[in-house]
C-alpha positions in Angstrom: -202.1 -232.0 36.8 -204.2 -231.9 39.9 -207.5 -230.6 39.5 -207.3 -227.3 41.4 -204.6 -226.6 38.5 -207.0 -227.1 36.0 -209.7 -225.3 36.9 -207.3 -222.3 37.6 -206.2 -222.4 34.0 -209.7 -223.0 32.6 -210.9 -219.8 34.6 -207.9 -217.6 33.7 -208.2 -218.6 30.0 -212.3 -217.5 30.6 -211.1 -214.1 32.2 -208.9 -213.9 28.9 -212.0 -215.0 26.7 -214.0 -211.9 28.3 -211.3 -209.5 28.1 -210.9 -209.8 24.8 -214.6 -209.9 23.8 -215.5 -207.1 26.0 -212.4 -205.6 26.6 -211.5 -204.7 23.2 -214.7 -203.0 22.2 -214.7 -201.3 24.9 -211.8 -200.1 24.7 -212.4 -199.0 21.2 -215.8 -197.0 22.2 -213.8 -195.3 24.7 -211.2 -194.2 22.5 -214.2 -193.2 20.2 -215.7 -190.9 22.9 -212.5 -189.6 24.2 -213.7 -189.7 28.2 -211.6 -186.8 30.1 -209.4 -186.4 26.8 -207.5 -189.4 28.2 -207.1 -190.8 24.2 -207.3 -187.3 22.3 -210.2 -186.5 19.7 -210.6 -188.1 16.6 -211.6 -186.6 13.1 -214.7 -184.9 12.8 -217.4 -186.9 10.8 -217.1 -183.7 8.4 -213.2 -184.3 7.8 -214.1 -187.9 7.6 -216.1 -187.1 4.7 -214.0 -184.7 2.9 -210.3 -186.3 3.7 -208.9 -184.5 0.9 -205.0 -183.8 1.3 -203.5 -180.4 0.9 -203.3 -179.8 -3.0 -201.1 -177.6 -5.4 -203.0 -175.0 -7.1 -202.3 -175.2 -11.2 -201.4 -172.1 -13.4 -202.8 -172.5 -16.9 -202.1 -170.5 -20.1 -204.8 -169.6 -22.4 -204.4 -171.9 -24.6 -204.4 -174.5 -22.2 -200.9 -175.4 -21.1 -199.7 -175.9 -17.4 -197.5 -172.7 -16.6 -196.3 -174.0 -12.9 -198.5 -175.0 -9.4 -197.9 -173.0 -6.1 -197.6 -175.6 -3.2 -196.6 -176.1 0.1 -196.7 -180.1 -0.6 -196.1 -180.6 -4.6 -199.4 -182.5 -4.8 -201.7 -183.3 -7.8 -204.6 -185.3 -7.2 -204.7 -188.7 -9.7 -208.1 -190.8 -9.8 -208.2 -194.7 -10.0 -208.9 -194.8 -13.5 -205.6 -192.8 -14.1 -203.2 -195.3 -12.4 -201.5 -198.1 -14.4 -202.5 -202.0 -14.0 -199.0 -202.4 -13.3 -198.5 -199.8 -10.7 -201.9 -201.2 -9.0 -200.8 -204.6 -9.1 -197.4 -203.9 -7.7 -198.8 -201.6 -4.7 -201.1 -204.6 -3.8 -198.5 -207.1 -3.4 -196.0 -204.8 -1.4 -198.3 -203.1 0.4 -201.8 -205.2 1.3 -201.9 -208.7 -0.2 -205.5 -208.6 1.0 -206.4 -205.1 0.2 -209.4 -206.3 -1.6 -210.8 -208.8 0.9 -210.4 -206.8 4.3 -212.7 -204.0 5.5 -209.8 -201.6 6.7 -208.3 -204.1 9.1 -206.2 -207.2 8.2 -206.3 -209.7 11.1 -204.4 -211.8 9.6 -201.8 -209.2 9.0 -202.5 -208.0 12.7 -201.5 -211.4 13.9 -198.3 -212.0 11.7 -197.0 -208.3 13.2 -197.7 -209.5 16.8 -196.0 -212.9 16.1 -193.0 -210.9 15.0 -192.7 -208.4 17.8 -192.9 -211.5 20.4 -190.7 -213.5 18.5 -188.3 -210.6 18.0 -188.6 -211.7 13.9 -189.8 -209.2 11.7 -192.5 -210.7 9.7 -194.0 -207.8 8.2 -196.4 -204.5 9.3 -199.8 -205.0 10.1 -201.1 -201.8 8.6 -203.5 -201.9 5.7 -203.3 -199.5 2.7 -206.5 -198.2 4.6 -204.8 -197.7 8.0 -202.0 -195.9 6.4 -204.3 -193.6 4.6 -205.9 -192.8 8.1 -202.8 -191.8 9.3 -201.8 -190.0 6.5 -204.8 -187.9 6.4 -205.4 -187.6 10.0 -202.0 -187.4 11.3 -202.7 -190.1 14.1 -198.8 -190.6 15.1 -198.9 -186.6 16.0 -201.8 -184.8 16.7 -204.8 -185.1 18.9 -202.9 -186.7 21.7 -204.9 -187.4 25.0 -203.5 -187.5 28.2 -202.3 -191.6 28.4 -200.4 -190.7 25.7 -197.3 -189.6 28.2 -197.1 -193.8 28.4 -195.2 -194.1 25.2 -196.4 -197.7 24.7 -199.8 -196.7 25.4 -199.6 -193.7 22.9 -198.5 -196.4 20.4 -201.3 -198.6 21.4 -203.9 -196.1 21.4 -202.6 -194.6 17.9 -203.3 -198.0 16.1 -206.9 -198.4 17.8 -207.5 -194.7 16.0 -206.3 -195.9 12.7 -208.4 -198.9 13.3 -211.5 -196.9 13.9 -210.8 -194.6 10.8 -210.0 -197.2 8.8 -213.2 -198.9 9.2 -215.2 -195.4 8.9 -213.1 -195.2 5.5 -214.0 -198.3 4.2 -217.8 -197.6 4.9 -217.6 -194.5 3.0 -215.5 -195.1 -0.1 -215.2 -197.7 -2.4 -211.7 -199.7 -2.8 -210.7 -197.9 -5.7 -211.2 -194.4 -4.4 -209.3 -195.4 -1.1 -206.4 -197.0 -3.1 -206.3 -193.0 -5.2 -206.3 -191.2 -2.0 -203.7 -193.5 -0.4 -201.5 -193.1 -3.7 -202.8 -188.9 -3.4 -201.3 -188.8 0.4 -197.6 -190.1 0.2 -194.8 -188.4 0.3 -192.1 -189.8 -2.7 -189.1 -187.7 -1.7 -187.7 -185.1 -4.3 -190.5 -182.7 -3.2 -193.2 -184.8 -4.9 -196.0 -185.6 -2.7 -198.7 -188.0 -4.5 -198.1 -190.7 -7.4 -199.2 -188.1 -10.0 -196.2 -185.7 -9.1 -193.8 -188.5 -8.5 -194.2 -190.3 -11.7 -193.6 -186.6 -13.3 -190.5 -186.0 -11.1 -188.7 -189.3 -11.9 -190.0 -190.6 -14.8 -191.7 -187.7 -17.0 -194.6 -189.7 -17.2 -198.4 -189.9 -16.1 -199.6 -192.7 -13.5 -201.1 -194.6 -16.6 -198.1 -195.1 -18.3 -196.2 -196.6 -15.6 -194.9 -200.1 -15.9 -193.9 -203.1 -13.3 -189.9 -201.6 -13.2 -191.0 -197.9 -12.7 -193.8 -199.1 -10.3 -191.1 -201.0 -8.0 -189.2 -197.8 -7.9 -192.3 -196.0 -6.5 -193.5 -198.4 -4.3 -190.3 -198.8 -2.9 -190.2 -195.0 -1.7 -193.3 -195.2 0.1 -192.1 -196.3 3.5 -188.6 -194.4 3.3 -188.4 -191.7 0.5 -185.0 -190.4 1.3 -183.2 -193.9 1.9 -184.7 -195.5 -1.0 -184.4 -192.4 -3.3 -182.7 -193.8 -6.5 -180.7 -190.0 -6.7 -179.6 -189.7 -3.2 -179.2 -193.6 -2.7 -178.9 -195.5 -5.9 -177.6 -198.9 -4.0 -180.1 -199.1 -1.5 -183.0 -197.9 -4.2 -181.6 -200.9 -6.2 -181.9 -203.3 -3.8 -185.3 -202.3 -2.6 -186.8 -202.6 -6.2 -185.3 -205.9 -6.4 -187.0 -206.9 -3.5 -190.3 -205.6 -4.2 -190.2 -207.3 -8.2 -189.2 -210.5 -6.1 -192.4 -210.4 -4.5 -194.0 -209.8 -7.6 -192.5 -212.8 -9.4 -193.1 -214.8 -6.1 -196.7 -214.6 -6.5 -197.1 -215.1 -10.0 -197.6 -211.5 -11.2 -194.5 -211.9 -13.7 -192.4 -214.5 -15.2 -189.1 -215.3 -13.9 -187.8 -214.4 -17.3 -189.3 -210.8 -16.7 -188.2 -210.3 -13.2 -184.5 -211.2 -14.1 -184.8 -208.9 -17.5 -186.2 -206.3 -15.1 -183.6 -206.5 -12.4 -180.8 -206.4 -14.5 -181.9 -202.8 -16.0 -181.3 -199.6 -14.6 -183.7 -197.3 -13.3 -184.9 -196.0 -16.5 -185.3 -192.4 -14.7 -186.1 -189.3 -16.5 -185.4 -187.0 -13.6 -186.7 -183.5 -12.9 -187.7 -181.5 -9.6 -190.4 -178.9 -9.8 -189.4 -175.7 -8.6 -190.6 -171.8 -9.0 -187.3 -171.1 -10.7 -188.1 -173.4 -13.6 -190.5 -173.6 -16.6 -192.2 -170.9 -18.5 -193.1 -167.6 -17.0 -191.1 -167.7 -13.8 -191.6 -163.8 -13.5 -195.3 -164.2 -14.2 -196.0 -166.7 -11.9 -194.6 -164.8 -8.8 -196.8 -161.8 -9.7 -200.0 -163.8 -10.3 -199.2 -165.8 -6.9 -199.4 -162.4 -5.0 -202.5 -161.3 -6.6 -203.7 -164.8 -5.6 -202.7 -165.0 -2.1 -204.8 -161.7 -1.7 -207.7 -162.9 -3.4 -207.6 -166.0 -1.0 -207.4 -164.0 1.9 -210.5 -162.1 0.5 -212.3 -164.8 -0.5 -211.4 -167.6 2.1 -209.4 -169.9 -0.2 -205.5 -170.9 0.0 -203.9 -171.4 -3.0 -201.0 -173.8 -1.5 -203.8 -176.1 -0.2 -206.6 -176.5 -1.7 -206.0 -177.2 -5.1 -207.4 -174.5 -7.3 -207.5 -174.0 -10.9 -206.0 -170.6 -12.5 -206.5 -170.0 -15.8 -204.7 -166.8 -17.2 -204.5 -164.6 -20.2 -200.9 -165.5 -21.1 -200.3 -167.1 -24.4 -197.7 -170.0 -23.9 -196.8 -169.8 -27.8 -196.1 -165.8 -27.2 -194.6 -166.5 -23.9 -191.9 -168.6 -25.3 -191.0 -166.0 -27.9 -190.6 -163.1 -25.3 -188.3 -165.2 -23.4 -186.3 -166.4 -26.3 -186.5 -162.9 -27.6 -185.0 -161.1 -24.3 -182.5 -164.2 -23.7 -181.2 -163.6 -27.6 -180.9 -160.0 -27.2 -179.5 -159.8 -23.4 -176.8 -162.2 -24.2 -175.5 -160.0 -26.6 -175.9 -156.9 -25.2 -174.0 -157.8 -22.0 -171.3 -158.8 -24.3 -171.2 -155.5 -25.6 -171.5 -153.7 -22.4 -168.8 -155.6 -20.6 -166.5 -154.9 -23.6 -167.5 -151.1 -23.1 -166.2 -151.3 -19.5 -163.8 -154.0 -19.5 -162.0 -153.6 -16.0 -163.6 -150.5 -15.2 -166.8 -150.2 -12.9 -170.1 -149.0 -14.6 -171.3 -147.5 -11.6 -170.6 -143.7 -12.2 -172.1 -140.4 -10.8 -173.6 -137.7 -13.2 -169.8 -136.1 -14.1 -168.6 -139.7 -15.3 -166.5 -140.4 -11.8 -166.8 -144.2 -10.0 -169.0 -143.8 -7.2 -167.2 -144.5 -3.8 -168.5 -147.2 -1.5 -171.1 -148.1 -3.9 -170.6 -151.8 -3.0 -170.5 -151.1 0.7 -173.7 -149.1 0.6 -175.6 -151.8 -1.8 -174.6 -154.7 0.3 -176.5 -153.1 3.3 -180.0 -153.3 1.4 -179.3 -157.5 1.0 -181.1 -159.8 3.1 -177.7 -161.7 4.3 -176.7 -158.3 5.4 -179.7 -158.1 7.6 -179.3 -161.3 9.1 -175.7 -160.6 9.9 -176.8 -157.2 11.9 -179.4 -158.6 13.6 -176.8 -161.7 14.7 -174.1 -159.5 15.9 -176.2 -156.7 17.2 -174.8 -154.3 14.5 -171.0 -154.9 15.6 -169.3 -153.8 12.0 -166.0 -155.8 12.5 -168.0 -159.0 12.9 -170.4 -158.3 9.8 -167.5 -157.2 7.9 -165.6 -160.6 8.4 -168.4 -162.7 7.2 -169.1 -160.6 4.4 -165.7 -161.2 3.3 -165.4 -164.9 3.9 -164.9 -166.8 0.7 -167.0 -169.8 -0.2 -168.0 -172.1 -2.9 -171.3 -170.8 -4.9 -172.7 -171.1 -8.4 -173.4 -168.0 -10.4 -175.4 -167.2 -13.2 -173.9 -166.6 -16.8 -175.1 -166.0 -20.1 -173.3 -169.4 -20.9 -174.6 -171.7 -18.1 -174.2 -171.6 -14.5 -170.7 -171.1 -13.2 -169.3 -172.9 -10.2 -166.7 -170.7 -8.3 -165.6 -169.3 -5.1 -167.0 -165.8 -4.1 -167.7 -163.6 -0.9 -170.6 -162.0 -0.5 -168.4 -158.9 -1.7 -167.5 -160.6 -4.7 -170.8 -162.0 -5.5 -172.5 -158.1 -5.5 -169.4 -157.0 -7.5 -170.3 -159.8 -10.1 -174.1 -159.3 -10.1 -174.3 -155.6 -10.2 -172.8 -155.5 -13.6 -175.3 -157.3 -15.5 -178.1 -155.3 -17.4 -181.6 -156.1 -16.3 -184.8 -156.2 -18.5 -188.6 -156.3 -18.7 -190.8 -157.0 -21.5 -194.8 -157.3 -21.6 -197.1 -157.8 -24.8 -201.0 -157.5 -24.5 -204.1 -157.7 -26.7 -204.9 -153.9 -26.7 -208.2 -154.3 -27.1 -209.0 -156.8 -24.6 -206.6 -156.0 -22.2 -205.6 -159.6 -22.1 -201.8 -160.0 -20.9 -200.0 -162.4 -23.3 -196.4 -162.3 -22.6 -194.6 -161.2 -19.1 -190.9 -161.5 -18.7 -189.9 -159.6 -15.7 -186.2 -160.3 -16.0 -183.0 -162.5 -17.3 -183.2 -165.3 -14.8 -185.6 -165.7 -12.0 -183.1 -168.3 -10.1 -180.6 -165.4 -9.4 -182.7 -162.2 -10.3 -186.1 -162.2 -8.4 -187.0 -158.6 -8.9 -189.9 -158.1 -11.6 -189.2 -155.5 -14.0 -192.8 -155.2 -15.3 -195.1 -154.7 -12.7 -192.6 -154.4 -9.3 -190.1 -152.1 -11.0 -190.3 -148.6 -11.7 -187.9 -146.1 -13.4 -187.5 -142.8 -14.9 -189.5 -143.3 -18.6 -187.4 -140.6 -20.3 -189.1 -139.7 -24.0 -191.8 -142.5 -23.6 -193.6 -139.8 -22.2 -193.6 -137.5 -25.0 -196.3 -138.8 -26.8 -198.7 -137.7 -24.1 -197.4 -134.6 -24.5 -198.4 -134.5 -28.1 -202.1 -136.3 -27.6 -202.7 -133.2 -25.8 -202.4 -131.2 -28.7 -203.7 -133.3 -31.0 -207.0 -133.4 -28.9 -206.9 -129.4 -28.6 -207.2 -129.4 -32.3 -203.4 -129.3 -33.5 -202.7 -131.4 -36.7 -199.7 -134.1 -37.1 -198.7 -131.7 -40.0 -198.4 -128.7 -37.5 -194.8 -127.4 -38.0 -192.5 -126.0 -35.2 -188.9 -124.8 -35.3 -186.3 -126.4 -33.3 -185.4 -123.7 -31.0 -184.8 -123.0 -27.5 -187.7 -123.0 -25.1 -187.8 -121.5 -21.7 -189.7 -122.1 -18.7 -190.1 -119.7 -15.9 -189.9 -121.0 -12.3 -190.7 -118.2 -10.0 -188.8 -118.5 -6.8 -186.4 -121.1 -7.6 -182.8 -121.5 -8.3 -182.3 -121.0 -11.2 -185.5 -119.3 -12.2 -185.9 -120.7 -15.6 -185.5 -124.2 -17.2 -184.7 -125.1 -20.6 -184.4 -128.3 -22.3 -181.6 -129.1 -24.1 -181.7 -131.9 -27.6 -179.7 -135.1 -27.0 -176.8 -133.7 -28.7 -177.0 -130.0 -27.7 -177.7 -128.5 -30.5 -180.7 -126.5 -31.5 -180.9 -126.9 -35.6 -183.3 -124.3 -36.1 -185.1 -126.4 -38.6 -189.0 -126.4 -39.1 -190.4 -129.5 -38.7 -194.2 -131.0 -38.2 -194.8 -132.7 -35.0 -194.9 -135.9 -36.2 -191.5 -135.4 -37.4 -190.6 -133.9 -34.2 -192.1 -137.0 -32.2 -190.7 -139.4 -34.7 -187.3 -138.0 -34.2 -187.9 -137.1 -30.1 -186.6 -133.5 -30.7 -187.0 -131.9 -27.1 -187.4 -128.5 -27.8 -190.3 -128.8 -30.0 -192.0 -131.6 -27.2 -191.5 -128.6 -24.9 -192.9 -126.1 -27.2 -196.1 -128.2 -27.6 -196.2 -129.1 -24.0 -196.5 -124.9 -23.1 -199.0 -124.8 -25.7 -201.2 -127.6 -24.9 -201.9 -126.9 -21.2 -198.6 -127.3 -19.4 -197.4 -130.0 -17.1 -200.9 -130.5 -15.6 -202.3 -131.2 -18.4 -199.9 -134.1 -19.0 -200.3 -135.3 -15.5 -203.9 -135.7 -16.2 -204.2 -137.5 -19.7 -201.4 -140.0 -17.9 -204.2 -141.0 -14.8 -206.8 -141.1 -17.6 -204.4 -143.8 -19.6 -203.7 -146.2 -16.2 -200.5 -144.6 -14.9 -201.2 -144.8 -11.4 -197.3 -144.0 -10.6 -197.0 -139.9 -9.0 -196.1 -137.5 -11.5 -194.7 -134.2 -10.7 -196.1 -131.1 -12.9 -192.9 -129.7 -13.6 -191.3 -128.5 -17.1 -188.9 -131.3 -17.3 -192.2 -133.8 -17.3 -192.3 -133.3 -20.9 -188.7 -135.4 -21.1 -190.0 -137.9 -18.8 -188.4 -136.8 -15.8 -191.3 -136.2 -13.4 -191.8 -139.3 -11.8 -190.9 -143.2 -12.3 -193.2 -145.6 -13.9 -193.8 -149.2 -14.7 -193.6 -151.1 -17.8 -196.8 -152.4 -17.0 -198.8 -149.1 -17.1 -196.8 -147.9 -19.9 -198.1 -150.8 -21.9 -201.5 -150.1 -21.0 -201.7 -146.5 -21.4 -200.0 -146.7 -25.4 -202.7 -150.0 -25.7 -205.4 -147.0 -25.4 -204.6 -145.5 -29.0 -204.9 -149.1 -31.0 -208.2 -149.4 -28.7 -209.8 -146.2 -30.2 -209.4 -144.2 -26.9 -210.7 -146.5 -24.2 -208.1 -147.3 -22.0 -208.1 -150.9 -21.0 -206.2 -151.9 -17.7 -204.2 -154.7 -18.5 -205.1 -157.9 -16.2 -203.8 -161.7 -16.6 -206.0 -164.0 -14.7 -209.3 -164.8 -16.6 -211.1 -167.3 -14.2 -210.5 -169.4 -10.8 -212.2 -172.9 -10.5 -212.0 -175.1 -7.6 -210.9 -178.4 -7.5 -213.9 -180.0 -8.8 -214.0 -177.3 -11.6 -216.6 -175.0 -9.9 -215.9 -171.5 -11.3 -215.4 -169.5 -8.2 -214.8 -166.1 -10.3 -214.5 -164.7 -13.9 -212.3 -161.7 -13.9 -212.8 -158.6 -16.4 -210.8 -155.4 -17.0 -211.7 -151.9 -16.0 -212.2 -149.7 -18.6 -212.4 -146.0 -19.4 -212.9 -143.5 -22.1 -209.9 -141.7 -22.0 -209.8 -140.0 -25.8 -212.3 -140.2 -28.5 -211.8 -142.5 -31.5 -210.5 -139.4 -33.9 -207.6 -138.3 -31.3 -206.4 -142.3 -30.7 -206.6 -142.8 -34.5 -204.2 -139.3 -35.3 -202.2 -140.5 -32.2 -201.2 -144.0 -34.2 -200.4 -141.8 -37.2 -198.2 -139.7 -34.9 -196.6 -142.9 -33.6 -196.1 -144.6 -37.1 -193.7 -141.6 -37.6 -191.0 -143.3 -35.5 -191.1 -146.1 -38.3 -191.6 -144.3 -41.1 -190.2 -140.5 -41.0 -186.4 -140.0 -42.2 -184.6 -139.9 -39.0 -187.3 -141.3 -37.1 -185.7 -143.5 -33.9 -187.1 -146.8 -34.6 -185.5 -147.2 -37.8 -183.8 -150.2 -36.1 -187.0 -152.2 -37.3 -186.0 -153.1 -40.8 -188.1 -153.6 -43.5 -189.2 -157.2 -43.0 -191.4 -156.2 -40.0 -192.4 -152.7 -41.7 -193.8 -154.6 -44.8 -197.5 -154.4 -45.6 -197.7 -153.3 -42.0 -198.3 -150.3 -39.9 -196.5 -150.0 -36.6 -196.6 -147.2 -34.2 -193.3 -146.8 -32.0 -191.7 -144.6 -29.6 -188.0 -145.1 -27.8 -186.9 -143.7 -24.4 -183.7 -142.9 -22.9 -182.6 -141.3 -19.7 -179.9 -139.3 -19.2 -176.2 -141.1 -19.1 -178.1 -143.9 -21.2 -179.5 -145.1 -17.4 -182.9 -146.4 -19.1 -183.8 -147.8 -22.7 -187.3 -148.2 -23.4 -189.1 -149.1 -26.9 -193.0 -148.9 -26.6 -193.8 -150.7 -30.0 -197.8 -150.9 -31.0 -199.6 -152.9 -33.9 -203.4 -153.8 -35.0 -203.2 -156.7 -32.6 -200.5 -156.1 -29.9 -199.0 -153.8 -27.8 -195.7 -154.5 -26.3 -193.1 -152.5 -24.5 -189.8 -153.5 -23.3 -187.2 -151.7 -20.6 -183.4 -152.2 -20.6 -181.0 -150.7 -17.7 -179.0 -151.5 -14.9 -180.0 -152.7 -11.2 -179.5 -149.2 -10.0 -179.7 -146.0 -11.9 -175.7 -145.1 -11.5 -175.0 -148.5 -13.7 -175.0 -147.3 -17.3 -173.3 -147.1 -20.5 -170.4 -144.8 -21.1 -172.1 -143.1 -23.4 -176.2 -142.0 -23.8 -176.4 -143.4 -27.8 -175.0 -146.6 -26.0 -177.9 -147.1 -23.4 -180.5 -145.5 -25.7 -183.8 -147.5 -26.2 -183.6 -147.8 -30.0 -180.1 -150.2 -29.2 -181.1 -152.1 -26.0 -185.0 -152.3 -25.9 -186.3 -152.0 -29.5 -184.1 -155.5 -30.4 -186.2 -157.2 -28.2 -189.5 -155.7 -29.5 -188.5 -156.7 -33.0 -187.4 -160.2 -32.1 -190.6 -161.0 -30.3 -192.9 -159.8 -32.9 -190.9 -161.3 -36.4 -191.1 -164.7 -33.9 -195.3 -163.8 -33.7 -195.8 -163.1 -36.9 -193.8 -166.4 -38.1 -196.3 -168.4 -36.3 -199.6 -168.9 -38.0 -201.1 -170.6 -35.3 -201.8 -167.3 -33.2 -203.8 -165.8 -35.8 -201.5 -162.4 -35.8 -201.2 -160.9 -38.6 -199.9 -157.6 -40.2 -202.2 -154.8 -41.5 -203.4 -151.5 -41.0 -204.9 -149.7 -37.8 -208.4 -149.3 -37.9 -209.9 -146.1 -38.8 -212.4 -144.2 -36.8 -215.8 -144.3 -38.0 -216.1 -140.6 -38.1 -214.3 -138.6 -40.8 -210.8 -136.9 -39.7 -211.1 -133.1 -40.7 -207.3 -132.4 -39.9 -204.6 -133.0 -42.3 -202.5 -136.2 -41.6 -200.5 -136.4 -45.2 -197.6 -134.2 -44.1 -195.4 -135.2 -47.2 -197.4 -131.8 -48.9 -195.4 -130.0 -46.4 -192.0 -131.6 -45.7 -190.5 -129.6 -48.7 -191.6 -126.4 -47.8 -189.5 -127.0 -44.4 -186.2 -128.4 -45.6 -184.6 -124.8 -45.5 -186.3 -122.2 -43.1 -184.8 -119.0 -44.8 -186.6 -120.2 -47.8 -189.8 -119.6 -46.2 -191.8 -116.8 -44.8 -194.2 -118.8 -42.9 -191.3 -120.3 -41.3 -189.6 -116.6 -40.5 -192.6 -116.2 -38.9 -192.7 -119.4 -36.6 -189.3 -118.3 -35.6 -190.4 -115.1 -34.4 -193.4 -116.8 -32.7 -191.1 -119.2 -30.9 -188.9 -116.4 -29.9 -192.0 -114.8 -28.1 -192.4 -117.5 -25.8 -188.9 -117.5 -24.4 
């Protein structure tokens, strides 16, 4: 070799040396400062100091049980101390053996990876755990691209340089333990699980601290390809990957050959369950709470899907469970009775009992699928109808479990419209804290909430408001009234008068106390008392003070609950006022919200107003007890066990044709109520009695309270309502008068009452 050639080689080596020594640092500095946006920006110092990924917010019951999460990516943080040693070791020997030795960049690993690229042999990647964390946190492959990214090879080189820079900065700001925990918290593990804590729950129903080598090998194997190595979706590939991870542990002396053979021969040991918003407790409540929290977050600068908030509710997980059980047990039985009553006949009927023509055609136009088709085909009816009638496999709800079938959208609507729906809510009447919330029969298939979102005609449930007006004007629960026709004049209307009928169409002429009349839900006497106690407007005004925000019309038929639609949420809150000595406390369901570090962001207190004096409130409790104590009371279905050594106030409600069945029940500790009805008002029982609140809604309350009283840990006991401090100056023991009212013809006073009634019609 000539001296000239040797000199050239030496000069070339020196050029390479200076390019390596000076060029690489210069390139790194240029990437840092991004002149002319050639390279794209790096994360700000503030983002490097707060590198948390998006975090799920979690909802907790009042007794500390997780009710569910709100997330875009189902992720919950785990600390380093929460990771098992088997998990930590498996991660190190699979992803980054020199993790504890390098400062973010592993030169040996980089050289090994470069050698693999040059030789065409895969010798492993060069990215460290820290570099992968940088990529996961700041999306270096897809975000903040500069002009040079148009050249693909340069783009990949620049991305690696960015990860190198960020990794060094992360290593200087955090301990190795913090970096490993952050890394595991940012990984996607498939099956809608993000972060190691959720992955452990999803695949094994375990905490990260409980994970062993066998389970760790599955989880770590998912890191780079969560779909390909998913043990549910691709078990063969997942088993192969697990074998590779376990062999690596054995090769480097972390597990023995005997343990490797044993683990490799075993199954996955899965306990698989993917979290979603249709599973778990209080599904309807979680949806309602989500809407409230989204609004709160917008006002206060928080995102419940990203910020890892801890939300504490007033729901008691035990009472919620009992409410869900009570609903499911009764509604399954009731649905069987409803199906048996209609058999193959259609349950959507008009007031004359005739089938409503084109009911399904009208109902399907309110569905989301119809709207999609209408937009897709520009309203072309033939195309829309064609797709609505195409049959396809689908899974549908039944009370005996989901059913696989083949339905068109018309078939599906015809099937689902026959199901009875329900809502149930229970609250502490004194604090206003909602303890249980069941918005429907199955959240997966029926999303509509029937506690707060749904509003229906209240029927006789509103009658106690009429009697409350009378009581606060000085009427006694023992005030006697005749069951006779009452006529309201309606000047200028057609017809010019209105007269309520009793449910059986008969006026008996019997004299009864207003306590008895409310207990038996006698329409004529309720109408009479409304006329005597300020008329419809007084009822509307009282309802507002009791928390009814829905619009009620001041019309005579309001005394029967026909003046507007109200929600179960409003009614339970209103009835709780009677237990709370006349103070209305608005029901509420969030007690406090904390940030991810446990700092309290807001604590919530209910709104209160003095609606009644305590004497009126107590007298109304006495009136409401009539439904469970008076002969012929509509709540006799409660049975003797619940009533023994206990004071219970109650009121049933049923609208025309049995479309809506209601029951409100109150005790010294609990105010609760339920509604049952069809999805549409035209879906109802054949008879009014079939759909009565005593038959449809009351049993849910009875079953719920039976379970509540049986659980001593709840500290909810039977007993009497608290009496007011001031003496009661009206008669409440009506038994002294009941015998006198047995036969109206034997009482001169009753004859006078009949004359008085005649004078107002």
